[in-house]
VOGU-3710 file (C-alpha; in Angstrom, 3 decimals, decimal comma):
1> xxxxxxxxxx> -28,073/39,579/-31,963  -25,609/41,027/-34,456  -23,447/42,222/-31,601  -23,547/38,820/-29,928  -22,647/37,016/-33,151  -19,731/39,380/-33,662  -18,587/38,843/-30,087  -18,894/35,061/-30,440  -16,949/35,038/-33,711  -14,244/37,249/-32,218
11> xxxxxxxxxx> -14,122/35,076/-29,097  -13,848/31,954/-31,261  -11,049/33,531/-33,269  -9,245/34,517/-30,090  -9,590/30,986/-28,736  -8,320/29,583/-32,035  -5,423/32,027/-32,021  -4,657/31,138/-28,418  -4,686/27,470/-29,298  -2,529/28,046/-32,371
21> xxxxxxxxxx> -0,219/30,193/-30,255  0,109/27,423/-27,701  0,760/24,888/-30,460  3,262/27,163/-32,153  4,985/27,874/-28,849  5,245/24,170/-28,190  6,438/23,474/-31,743  9,055/26,250/-31,534  10,284/24,955/-28,192  10,424/21,442/-29,629
31> xxxxxxxxxx> 12,390/22,752/-32,624  14,841/24,612/-30,374  15,207/21,583/-28,123  15,822/19,353/-31,153  18,499/21,744/-32,445  20,240/21,836/-29,061  20,000/18,080/-28,629  21,448/17,603/-32,125  24,447/19,708/-31,281  24,859/17,921/-27,944
41> xxxxxxxxxx> 24,772/14,607/-29,817  27,447/15,943/-32,214  29,653/16,934/-29,281  29,156/13,493/-27,737  30,079/11,774/-31,031  33,278/13,832/-31,240  34,058/13,111/-27,596  33,476/9,410/-28,163  35,799/9,405/-31,181  38,616/11,085/-29,231
51> xxxxxxxxxx> 38,002/8,839/-26,197  38,299/5,792/-28,428  41,581/6,967/-29,982  43,061/7,798/-26,580  42,069/4,469/-25,008  43,337/2,502/-27,999  46,753/4,140/-27,946  47,005/4,094/-24,141  46,396/0,340/-24,375  49,480/0,163/-26,626
61> xxxxxxxxxx> 51,507/1,871/-23,878  50,129/-0,549/-21,287  51,464/-3,450/-23,359  55,115/-2,376/-22,991  57,002/-4,941/-20,811  59,114/-2,976/-18,244  61,746/-5,702/-17,955  62,916/-4,975/-21,516  64,276/-1,654/-20,271  65,542/-2,416/-16,750
71> xxxxxxxxxx> 66,841/-5,995/-17,063  70,672/-5,833/-17,603  70,403/-8,761/-19,975  67,749/-7,091/-22,133  68,548/-5,691/-25,518  67,729/-2,001/-25,161  67,960/-1,260/-28,901  65,237/-3,845/-29,458  63,158/-2,173/-26,792  63,639/1,197/-28,473
81> xxxxxxxxxx> 62,418/-0,366/-31,699  59,242/-1,286/-29,829  58,815/2,389/-28,870  59,401/3,344/-32,491  56,586/1,046/-33,582  54,216/2,555/-31,043  55,255/6,058/-32,152  54,472/5,291/-35,786  51,047/3,723/-35,066  49,689/5,987/-32,352
91> xxxxxxxxxx> 48,680/9,564/-31,694  51,859/10,126/-29,688  53,544/12,109/-32,472  55,761/13,926/-29,960  57,461/10,690/-28,895  57,198/7,605/-26,677  59,289/7,163/-23,498  59,808/4,728/-20,623  60,891/6,208/-17,271  61,697/4,713/-13,914
101> xxxxxxxxxx> 59,639/5,534/-10,839  61,767/8,617/-10,115  60,979/10,130/-13,512  64,333/9,381/-15,130  63,923/8,459/-18,803  65,364/5,010/-19,541  64,501/4,941/-23,248  62,762/7,208/-25,733  61,901/7,534/-29,368  62,761/9,770/-31,120
111> xxxxxxxxxx> 65,801/11,089/-29,361  64,975/14,055/-27,156  61,258/13,272/-27,082  61,058/14,141/-23,388  62,198/17,723/-24,146  64,049/17,849/-20,841  60,845/17,665/-18,833  61,040/16,137/-15,352  58,175/13,714/-15,841  57,694/13,109/-12,115
121> xxxxxxxxxx> 56,991/16,827/-11,521  54,206/17,173/-14,083  50,975/18,091/-12,198  48,958/14,952/-11,616  51,717/12,584/-12,832  51,987/11,041/-9,341  48,820/9,055/-10,132  50,804/7,000/-12,647  54,118/6,915/-10,734  52,326/5,616/-7,636
131> xxxxxxxxxx> 50,631/2,900/-9,678  47,083/4,208/-9,152  46,214/4,234/-12,853  46,786/5,972/-16,163  46,760/9,770/-16,374  46,537/12,339/-19,198  47,834/15,814/-18,388  46,654/19,219/-19,426  48,842/21,298/-21,732  52,354/21,394/-20,290
141> xxxxxxxxxx> 55,089/23,781/-21,387  58,334/22,283/-22,774  61,614/23,928/-21,835  63,671/25,416/-24,630  60,765/27,043/-26,419  59,429/23,818/-27,905  55,865/24,871/-27,209  53,336/22,927/-25,180  52,424/19,258/-25,246  50,074/16,799/-23,614
151> xxxxxxxxxx> 51,526/13,725/-21,873  49,821/10,365/-21,317  51,424/8,415/-18,427  50,738/4,686/-17,910  52,183/2,590/-15,036  53,957/-0,596/-16,212  53,797/-3,650/-13,977  55,865/-6,768/-13,705  54,189/-10,169/-13,965  53,827/-10,190/-10,160
161> xxxxxxxxxx> 51,802/-6,938/-10,320  54,494/-4,616/-8,918  54,843/-1,247/-10,713  58,336/-1,130/-12,239  58,215/1,820/-14,652  55,990/4,381/-16,350  55,307/4,571/-20,102  54,861/8,125/-21,408  53,325/9,242/-24,697  53,716/12,838/-25,852
171> xxxxxxxxxx> 50,937/14,384/-28,012  51,200/17,529/-30,091  47,724/19,225/-30,219  48,620/20,960/-33,460  48,790/17,670/-35,405  46,036/15,838/-37,192  44,273/13,660/-34,557  41,931/16,371/-33,365  41,368/17,810/-36,828  40,130/14,417/-38,001
181> xxxxxxxxxx> 37,842/14,032/-34,987  36,270/17,456/-35,635  35,663/16,777/-39,350  31,916/15,841/-38,861  31,276/19,429/-37,716  33,051/21,117/-40,627  29,729/21,909/-42,369  28,330/24,012/-39,491  28,649/27,586/-40,786  29,496/30,149/-38,120
191> xxxxxxxxxx> 30,165/27,512/-35,452  33,432/26,660/-33,815  34,337/23,429/-32,059  37,051/23,361/-29,428  38,809/20,858/-27,211  39,422/22,452/-23,809  41,430/21,048/-20,909  40,544/21,310/-17,232  42,467/24,576/-16,809  40,394/26,260/-19,512
201> xxxxxxxxxx> 43,131/26,212/-22,188  41,977/25,470/-25,728  43,961/22,438/-26,887  42,489/22,498/-30,374  39,922/24,664/-32,185  38,267/24,738/-35,583  39,494/28,370/-35,624  43,310/27,941/-35,503  43,891/31,413/-34,042  42,195/30,325/-30,792
211> xxxxxxxxxx> 44,500/27,289/-30,154  46,367/27,558/-26,822  44,222/30,536/-25,806  42,077/30,528/-22,685  38,511/29,645/-23,507  35,414/31,539/-22,406  33,984/30,594/-19,015  37,024/28,477/-18,117  35,986/28,074/-14,474  32,527/26,857/-15,454
221> xxxxxxxxxx> 34,023/24,431/-17,982  36,581/23,180/-15,433  33,686/22,405/-13,077  31,865/20,463/-15,817  35,031/18,457/-16,586  35,558/17,680/-12,900  31,957/16,526/-12,413  31,747/14,748/-15,779  28,426/16,454/-16,682  27,365/17,702/-20,146
231> xxxxxxxxxx> 25,721/21,113/-20,421  23,783/23,308/-22,877  23,941/27,016/-21,982  23,369/30,434/-23,528  26,349/32,787/-23,190  28,062/35,853/-24,703  31,095/36,166/-26,928  33,139/37,671/-24,133  36,562/37,340/-25,839  35,927/38,794/-29,272
241> xxxxxxxxxx> 39,063/39,646/-31,199  40,028/43,278/-31,205  38,877/44,994/-34,363  37,113/41,903/-35,725  33,927/41,394/-33,756  33,993/43,811/-30,890  30,225/43,652/-30,326  29,074/41,165/-27,739  26,786/38,563/-29,327  24,628/35,798/-27,872
251> xxxxxxxxxx> 25,967/32,289/-28,413  24,889/28,743/-27,549  27,503/26,659/-25,738  27,127/22,875/-25,904  29,724/21,062/-23,795  30,409/17,412/-23,057  33,428/16,079/-21,122  35,736/13,275/-22,215  36,030/10,159/-20,103  39,605/9,205/-21,084
261> xxxxxxxxxx> 41,205/12,617/-20,429  40,511/15,730/-18,319  39,234/17,541/-21,387  35,919/18,464/-22,903  34,350/19,167/-26,313  32,721/22,602/-26,653  30,474/23,470/-29,621  29,892/27,240/-29,761  27,454/28,584/-32,330  25,640/31,924/-32,715
271> xxxxxxxxxx> 22,198/31,870/-31,190  20,646/33,134/-34,415  22,003/30,151/-36,347  20,713/27,649/-33,753  17,290/29,294/-33,547  16,944/29,881/-37,299  14,442/26,978/-37,904  12,305/27,969/-34,929  12,398/31,656/-35,959  11,097/30,784/-39,408
281> xxxxxxxxxx> 8,387/28,620/-37,862  7,340/31,467/-35,547  7,091/33,877/-38,476  4,976/31,371/-40,426  2,593/30,969/-37,471  2,322/34,770/-37,126  1,416/35,166/-40,811  -1,176/32,413/-40,488  -2,679/34,161/-37,457  -3,095/37,409/-39,400
291> xxxxxxxxxx> -4,835/35,539/-42,217  -7,212/33,890/-39,748  -8,061/37,239/-38,140  -8,885/38,830/-41,499  -10,981/35,867/-42,602  -12,845/35,806/-39,294  -13,719/39,484/-39,569  -15,307/38,907/-42,983  -17,119/35,846/-41,638  -18,546/37,817/-38,714
301> xxxxxxxxxx> -19,953/40,457/-41,065  -21,534/37,827/-43,331  -23,083/35,890/-40,471  -24,513/39,035/-38,944  -26,189/39,962/-42,233  -27,626/36,534/-43,140  -28,641/35,092/-39,769  -29,783/37,903/-37,483  -33,165/38,651/-39,131  -34,482/35,068/-39,344
311> xxxxxxxxxx> -33,110/34,302/-35,885  -35,061/37,270/-34,512  -38,229/35,871/-36,072  -37,573/32,463/-34,523  -36,902/34,059/-31,153  -40,286/35,825/-31,235  -41,933/32,492/-32,045  -40,152/30,738/-29,185  -41,264/33,487/-26,795  -44,854/32,735/-27,798
321> xxxxxxxxxx> -44,202/29,062/-27,109  -42,774/29,981/-23,703  -45,997/31,907/-22,940  -47,975/28,801/-24,022  -49,489/30,700/-26,944  -49,677/27,653/-29,177  -52,453/28,704/-31,580  -50,384/30,897/-33,936  -48,319/28,895/-36,483  -44,625/29,558/-37,136
331> xxxxxxxxxx> -43,906/30,507/-40,766  -40,549/31,438/-42,259  -40,140/31,287/-46,042  -36,527/30,159/-46,382  -35,015/27,139/-48,101  -31,882/26,908/-45,964  -31,129/25,383/-42,564  -32,921/28,207/-40,725  -36,057/27,473/-42,777  -35,751/23,793/-41,826
341> xxxxxxxxxx> -35,373/24,888/-38,204  -38,561/26,951/-38,485  -40,407/23,910/-39,845  -39,097/21,832/-36,942  -40,330/24,496/-34,515  -43,758/24,396/-36,156  -43,884/20,602/-35,837  -42,773/20,913/-32,243  -45,503/23,505/-31,600  -48,176/21,095/-32,795
351> xxxxxxxxxx> -46,792/18,206/-30,769  -46,382/20,430/-27,730  -50,016/21,500/-27,901  -51,126/17,871/-27,984  -48,642/16,920/-25,276  -49,877/19,641/-22,943  -53,429/18,371/-23,340  -52,225/14,844/-22,558  -50,309/16,153/-19,556  -53,406/17,810/-18,183
361> xxxxxxxxxx> -55,363/14,604/-18,688  -52,659/12,424/-17,188  -52,258/14,804/-14,257  -55,740/14,037/-13,048  -55,149/10,310/-13,399  -51,750/10,546/-11,699  -53,200/12,465/-8,787  -55,791/9,742/-8,288  -53,090/7,059/-8,444  -50,988/8,920/-5,912
371> xxxxxxxxxx> -53,951/9,140/-3,559  -54,670/5,410/-3,947  -51,034/4,524/-3,414  -50,843/6,812/-0,395  -53,838/5,085/1,162  -52,312/1,695/0,426  -48,954/2,697/1,927  -50,736/4,063/4,988  -52,592/0,768/5,371  -49,317/-1,144/5,044
381> xxxxxxxxxx> -47,729/1,095/7,643  -50,578/0,490/10,076  -50,476/-3,231/9,329  -46,730/-3,411/9,918  -47,086/-1,473/13,157  -49,789/-3,888/14,315  -47,649/-6,822/13,194  -44,737/-5,559/15,255  -47,054/-5,073/18,244  -48,404/-8,599/17,731
391> xxxxxxxxxx> -44,870/-10,005/17,562  -43,892/-8,224/20,766  -47,121/-9,392/22,439  -46,515/-12,948/21,259  -43,003/-12,824/22,675  -44,311/-11,594/26,014  -47,050/-14,250/26,043  -44,479/-16,927/25,279  -42,302/-15,652/28,097  -45,329/-15,640/30,460
401> xxxxxxxxxx> -46,195/-19,175/29,373  -42,652/-20,397/29,983  -42,550/-18,587/33,345  -45,943/-20,065/34,296  -44,874/-23,582/33,344  -41,615/-23,169/35,249  -43,543/-21,882/38,288  -46,546/-24,221/38,202  -44,792/-27,412/37,191  -41,025/-27,239/37,254
411> xxxxxxxxxx> -40,565/-25,259/40,474  -43,232/-27,322/42,298  -41,658/-30,540/41,050  -38,252/-29,366/42,254  -39,758/-28,428/45,657  -41,456/-31,820/45,955  -38,277/-33,569/44,933  -36,324/-31,592/47,548  -38,806/-32,527/50,285  -38,689/-36,178/49,238
421> xxxxxxxxxx> -34,895/-36,129/49,366  -35,043/-34,551/52,836  -37,441/-37,305/54,039  -35,182/-39,920/52,478  -32,223/-38,428/54,320  -34,123/-38,641/57,636  -35,069/-42,269/56,976  -31,475/-42,988/56,029  -30,287/-41,632/59,378  -32,885/-43,847/61,085
431> xxxxxxxxxx> -31,834/-46,711/58,814  -35,427/-47,001/57,580  -34,746/-45,949/53,942  -36,390/-48,355/51,511  -35,876/-49,037/47,840  -39,415/-47,893/47,027  -38,661/-44,444/48,481  -35,594/-44,097/46,252  -37,544/-45,243/43,185  -40,248/-42,669/43,972
441> xxxxxxxxxx> -37,602/-39,906/44,076  -36,169/-41,109/40,779  -39,669/-41,034/39,260  -40,132/-37,427/40,403  -36,758/-36,462/38,913  -37,721/-38,105/35,595  -41,003/-36,169/35,494  -39,097/-32,938/36,215  -36,645/-33,698/33,384  -39,486/-34,502/30,987
451> xxxxxxxxxx> -41,153/-31,157/31,778  -37,934/-29,272/31,039  -37,493/-31,177/27,783  -41,058/-30,321/26,737  -40,366/-26,632/27,310  -37,207/-26,902/25,197  -39,074/-28,687/22,404  -41,727/-25,965/22,352  -39,052/-23,264/22,007  -37,220/-25,056/19,164
461> xxxxxxxxxx> -37,854/-28,714/18,325  -34,584/-30,682/18,252  -35,928/-32,717/15,357  -35,517/-29,659/13,095  -31,758/-29,601/13,674  -31,236/-33,353/14,006  -33,713/-34,987/11,603  -34,804/-32,214/9,236  -38,012/-30,508/8,158  -40,193/-33,586/7,602
471> xxxxxxxxxx> -39,558/-35,109/11,061  -40,057/-31,749/12,805  -43,431/-31,283/11,051  -44,453/-34,786/12,109  -43,582/-33,926/15,761  -45,516/-30,644/15,387  -48,669/-32,451/14,237  -48,412/-34,997/17,046  -47,849/-32,439/19,792  -50,661/-30,009/18,774
481> xxxxxxxxxx> -53,363/-32,152/17,108  -53,204/-35,576/18,720  -54,077/-34,333/22,226  -57,142/-32,548/20,755  -58,393/-35,698/19,029  -57,763/-34,407/15,523  -56,735/-37,026/12,990  -53,730/-36,092/10,869  -51,540/-37,458/8,094  -48,179/-36,411/6,612
491> xxxxxxxxxx> -47,088/-37,395/3,108  -43,718/-36,664/1,544  -43,765/-37,108/-2,220  -40,507/-37,354/-4,128  -37,209/-36,371/-2,591  -37,245/-33,278/-0,371  -34,404/-30,949/-1,554  -31,605/-30,059/0,845  -32,045/-26,543/2,286  -30,070/-24,393/4,671
501> xxxxxxxxxx> -31,153/-24,217/8,318  -32,511/-20,671/7,996  -34,950/-21,646/5,237  -36,002/-24,813/7,089  -36,741/-22,769/10,225  -38,903/-20,272/8,288  -40,892/-23,068/6,627  -41,333/-24,824/9,961  -42,698/-21,604/11,520  -45,149/-21,218/8,608
511> xxxxxxxxxx> -46,465/-24,770/9,082  -46,482/-24,270/12,883  -48,661/-21,146/12,529  -51,063/-23,009/10,225  -51,322/-26,027/12,583  -51,839/-23,835/15,673  -54,614/-21,902/13,869  -56,284/-25,217/12,958  -56,013/-26,499/16,535  -57,387/-23,282/18,056
521> xxxxxxxxxx> -59,996/-22,001/15,601  -61,001/-24,404/12,824  -62,846/-27,160/14,802  -61,466/-29,582/12,207  -61,608/-33,356/12,565  -58,993/-34,242/9,930  -55,789/-32,535/8,790  -53,540/-33,587/5,865  -50,068/-32,168/5,269  -48,150/-32,900/2,029
531> xxxxxxxxxx> -44,525/-32,114/1,157  -43,659/-32,358/-2,524  -40,211/-31,803/-4,018  -40,258/-30,592/-7,630  -37,442/-29,846/-10,047  -36,893/-26,253/-8,915  -39,267/-25,778/-5,977  -40,584/-27,207/-2,722  -44,378/-27,263/-2,282  -46,100/-27,636/1,118
541> xxxxxxxxxx> -49,892/-28,076/1,382  -51,933/-28,025/4,600  -55,608/-29,116/4,251  -58,273/-29,257/6,956  -62,032/-29,967/6,988  -62,818/-27,245/9,519  -65,177/-24,311/9,421  -63,036/-22,162/7,112  -63,326/-18,358/7,067  -64,174/-15,401/4,854
551> xxxxxxxxxx> -60,879/-14,630/3,126  -61,925/-11,193/1,849  -63,134/-10,156/5,288  -59,815/-11,172/6,822  -57,969/-9,140/4,182  -60,178/-6,141/4,907  -59,482/-6,324/8,638  -55,753/-6,617/7,940  -55,855/-3,506/5,725  -57,719/-1,648/8,483
561> xxxxxxxxxx> -55,042/-2,645/11,001  -57,401/-4,610/13,242  -56,300/-7,387/15,561  -57,362/-10,468/13,596  -55,387/-12,007/10,751  -51,853/-11,252/11,928  -50,946/-14,942/12,020  -51,567/-15,008/8,272  -49,481/-11,840/7,853  -46,578/-13,498/9,665
571> xxxxxxxxxx> -46,879/-16,537/7,390  -46,903/-14,273/4,327  -43,816/-12,330/5,461  -41,826/-15,487/6,226  -42,625/-16,970/2,821  -41,692/-13,692/1,082  -38,287/-13,708/2,837  -37,362/-16,896/0,939  -38,815/-15,628/-2,379  -41,829/-17,904/-2,142
581> xxxxxxxxxx> -45,593/-17,566/-2,624  -48,470/-18,252/-0,203  -51,922/-19,281/-1,522  -55,016/-19,559/0,720  -58,141/-21,273/-0,619  -60,988/-21,119/1,883  -64,616/-20,216/2,412  -66,958/-20,471/5,422  -68,109/-24,062/5,936  -65,769/-25,836/3,496
591> xxxxxxxxxx> -62,372/-25,965/5,211  -59,064/-24,385/4,255  -56,190/-25,289/1,942  -52,871/-23,445/2,363  -50,216/-23,907/-0,347  -46,611/-22,682/0,091  -44,244/-22,751/-2,922  -40,539/-22,101/-2,327  -38,106/-21,811/-5,301  -34,896/-23,774/-4,720
601> xxxxxxxxxx> -32,585/-22,476/-7,498  -33,749/-18,856/-7,812  -30,892/-16,525/-8,928  -30,627/-12,920/-7,770  -32,751/-11,237/-5,114  -36,523/-11,254/-4,559  -38,872/-8,613/-5,846  -40,705/-6,574/-3,250  -43,352/-8,915/-1,782  -47,005/-8,214/-2,487
611> xxxxx> -48,842/-6,696/0,442  -51,867/-8,935/-0,202  -52,303/-12,698/-0,447  -52,252/-14,739/-3,635  -55,544/-16,227/-4,704
//
């Protein structure tokens, strides 16, 4: 037991540590992801600031009217003053120029702002000179040792939309635009923020010594600028300065491209600085894990000492219970939870002893009930089998009756009618055909038709479909009782509720079975049928003053599966199908009363019908 408790405690601690490890791993990853996303957001803010400044000042270039510089009547000094205003208000500290479509400078401010550069030959400048849109170059060298500059070229259009000139703004990366944009990142110790063009040249850097140098991973950055995709990558300090930081160190590169120029913002920071919050969190989780392990070890020792002995005693007691040795009480003198558990076991032992005695007593009773139910189910099975046989036999008898009637009456009538028609044809040829002969043939045809109609009515009375249940019952009484000299009456009290055809057919078959039984077996002189519509039910009563029968004897023969009584079984089954009840009140010598009650508004399904008849 002590070993198992120790194993369980250790397993629990391991599970807890695994869970804490998973949580800490997730938390550390979340912290790292948050740090990286924060730096990406910073790069995007800087990129947005520079994009805004570039678009604003490019819009100033787009507002220059070209006709002020190429119309002979224009005042060029006034146009140069316009360039001066743009120069003073924009980022184009290197100068503002207007050139024709061949790249020749028509006006500039200040003088010599173009630096002798052939504007039309600058890589990519054809986009602006061909009127396809504005274009911002990468760093471009200026002849005469003036360093490198960035040019923004904007096509200028006449009012009719034709490109007439190109406005050019010259930017000096060393001036203050980029320094101001990078000011939000000035508090990031150990990090550097750089603006890199599509050729990998650093236009501006928070470390001035790196300006105009080629940045790390320039091909990768050029691809990001071309595709316009931001990126967060881990890399190495591949271009450390000689004698300063010669050791390669891991860095985090966060890069986002600009949309207004073929440049990008790169935030490079040592990996240790980015991961510092997550590293501290990981160390805190590790210290907590060690504390949990030490505490769990002490807990395992304490549990083993205080629980094993009483648990062993309880286990011995439970083994006695398992062997059904219920006479010996369970005693454990403790005032803690284990003592309460021992008391509960003792109470359970007493109840279990009584329950086992009850189970033995109930087992005998249950076995007897099972035997009774088995006999009853067997009787029902035999009765259902006999009922099915009776139904099949009744169907065959009905078919034989119909065949006999068709052979004895209908076929003979058709033969006689055919012979009469043949005689009439012979008399017609001899011109001796009389009206009486034709009337006789018509009379034979009418009798044949009446016989066919009688067969149809016996199969399914048309009154049931055309006139309803009451009229069909009236026809049933007339057709089966009147010819036997039995007096009958039919009373319909209150309004008969409207029922579907399936229910009407079942009720008609129940009444038909009762009437046929009266006609064949009861020797009754009077029969009374009553239909009574109540609020939620339909009640049908059939009374006769015949000989009656022994109800219990009929039930006994039905249970034994004998031949008699299956008409009553069929009535019972049909009534049960519509959730109704069938009551039979009879005795030898005092007639029979059959009462059928059918619920009209019953919700839900029917319970399983009783296998016997209601009293």
